[in-house]
C-alpha positions as CSV (number, residue, x, y, z in Angstrom):
1,M,0.0,0.0,0.0
2,L,2.8,2.5,1.0
3,Q,4.6,1.7,-2.3
4,H,1.5,2.6,-4.3
5,V,1.1,5.9,-2.4
6,F,4.8,6.6,-2.8
7,G,4.5,5.8,-6.5
8,W,1.4,8.1,-6.9
9,V,3.1,11.0,-5.1
10,F,6.3,10.7,-7.2
11,G,4.7,9.7,-10.5
12,I,6.5,6.3,-10.7
13,P,5.2,2.7,-10.7
14,A,5.3,0.8,-7.5
15,F,8.4,-1.4,-7.0
16,D,6.5,-4.6,-7.8
17,E,5.3,-3.0,-11.0
18,H,8.7,-2.1,-12.4
19,G,9.1,-5.3,-14.5
20,A,5.7,-5.0,-16.1
21,T,6.1,-1.2,-16.7
22,L,9.5,-1.8,-18.4
23,Q,7.9,-4.5,-20.6
24,N,5.0,-2.3,-21.5
25,L,7.3,0.5,-22.5
26,S,9.1,-1.7,-24.9
27,L,6.1,-3.6,-26.1
28,G,6.3,-4.2,-29.9
29,L,9.6,-2.4,-30.3
30,D,13.0,-3.8,-31.2
31,P,15.6,-3.3,-28.4
32,V,17.2,-0.3,-30.1
33,A,13.8,1.5,-30.5
34,A,12.8,0.6,-26.9
35,S,16.1,2.0,-25.6
36,E,15.6,5.1,-27.7
37,R,12.1,5.6,-26.1
38,L,13.6,5.4,-22.7
39,R,16.5,7.7,-23.6
40,N,14.0,10.3,-24.9
41,A,12.2,10.1,-21.6
42,V,15.4,10.7,-19.7
43,Q,16.2,13.6,-22.0
44,H,12.8,15.1,-21.4
45,N,13.3,14.8,-17.7
46,T,16.6,16.5,-18.0
47,E,15.1,19.4,-19.9
48,K,12.4,19.8,-17.3
49,A,15.1,19.8,-14.6
50,G,16.9,22.7,-16.4
51,A,13.7,24.7,-16.5
52,L,12.9,24.1,-12.9
53,L,16.4,25.2,-11.9
54,A,15.9,28.4,-13.7
55,A,12.6,29.0,-11.9
56,Q,14.2,28.2,-8.6
57,G,16.9,30.8,-9.3
58,I,14.2,33.5,-9.8
59,F,12.6,32.6,-6.5
60,I,15.9,32.6,-4.7
61,V,16.3,36.2,-5.8
62,A,12.7,36.9,-4.6
63,D,13.6,35.3,-1.2
64,T,16.7,37.4,-0.8
65,F,14.8,40.5,-1.7
66,A,12.2,39.6,0.9
67,L,14.9,39.1,3.5
68,D,16.5,42.5,2.7
69,H,13.2,44.2,3.0
70,G,12.1,42.9,6.4
71,W,9.6,40.3,5.5
72,P,8.9,37.6,8.2
73,K,12.3,35.9,8.6
74,I,11.1,32.3,9.5
75,Q,8.9,31.9,6.4
76,I,11.5,33.3,4.1
77,L,14.4,31.4,5.6
78,V,12.5,28.1,5.3
79,S,11.5,29.1,1.8
80,L,15.1,29.7,0.9
81,V,16.4,26.5,2.4
82,S,13.7,24.5,0.6
83,L,14.7,26.2,-2.7
84,V,18.4,25.4,-2.1
85,V,17.7,21.8,-1.3
86,G,15.5,21.5,-4.3
87,A,18.1,23.1,-6.5
88,F,20.7,20.6,-5.3
89,L,18.3,17.8,-6.2
90,V,17.7,19.3,-9.7
91,M,21.5,19.8,-10.2
92,S,22.0,16.1,-9.4
93,I,19.7,15.3,-12.3
94,L,21.8,17.4,-14.6
95,R,24.9,15.3,-14.0
96,S,26.3,13.2,-16.7
97,T,24.3,10.1,-17.8
98,M,27.4,8.2,-18.5
99,R,27.6,6.8,-15.0
100,M,25.6,3.7,-15.9
101,Y,28.1,2.8,-18.7
102,R,31.3,3.0,-16.6
103,R,31.7,-0.7,-16.2
104,R,30.0,-3.6,-17.8
105,V,28.2,-6.0,-15.5
106,E,27.6,-9.5,-16.9
107,G,24.0,-10.2,-17.3
108,A,22.9,-6.6,-16.8
109,E,20.3,-5.3,-19.2
110,P,21.0,-1.8,-20.7
111,M,17.2,-1.2,-20.8
112,R,17.0,-1.8,-17.1
113,A,19.8,0.6,-16.4
114,I,18.2,3.4,-18.4
115,Y,14.8,2.6,-16.8
116,N,16.4,2.8,-13.3
117,L,18.1,6.1,-14.2
118,L,14.7,7.5,-15.3
119,I,13.0,6.4,-12.1
120,S,15.7,7.9,-10.0
121,R,15.5,11.2,-11.9
122,M,11.7,11.3,-11.6
123,I,11.9,10.9,-7.8
124,R,14.4,13.7,-7.5
125,F,12.6,16.0,-9.9
126,N,9.2,15.6,-8.2
127,S,10.9,16.1,-4.8
128,A,12.5,19.3,-6.0
129,L,9.2,20.4,-7.6
130,Y,7.4,19.9,-4.3
131,L,10.1,21.7,-2.4
132,T,9.8,24.6,-4.9
133,F,6.0,24.7,-4.5
134,L,6.5,24.8,-0.7
135,S,8.9,27.6,-1.1
136,I,6.5,29.7,-3.2
137,L,3.7,29.0,-0.8
138,L,5.8,30.2,2.1
139,L,6.8,33.3,0.1
140,A,3.1,34.0,-0.5
141,I,2.3,33.6,3.2
142,A,5.1,36.0,4.1
143,A,3.8,38.5,1.5
144,M,0.3,38.2,3.0
145,S,1.6,39.7,6.2
146,F,1.7,43.1,4.5
147,V,-1.9,43.0,3.4
């Protein structure tokens, strides 16, 4: 049950569904086309991470402006910390994807390695997205203190 909730929150299949999901992703495709489909998903995730990092940078500037102008410190500091943690998560997505190819493991499936990379990135991206949303919410609450 907890796996399904975790999967729903982070937009990934439950652990016991990974095999079936990987099989469904490659259904009817030759291995090269199936790998390309997964690589495209990884690339799309990387592009979203870059866009999120840019947005986080804008909100970090907004947080520092709020700190400089006497907004409620607790909300702004928590907002800033959540943005920085989210930014580190996003930057970890933007690392090289060559890590999974460093050494060949006998019996390892390349499709599984790409799939695992995608799942890992999806968890990190969605965590960073939630932290960014929390940060924006805290910034809005701090701004409401002036109304």
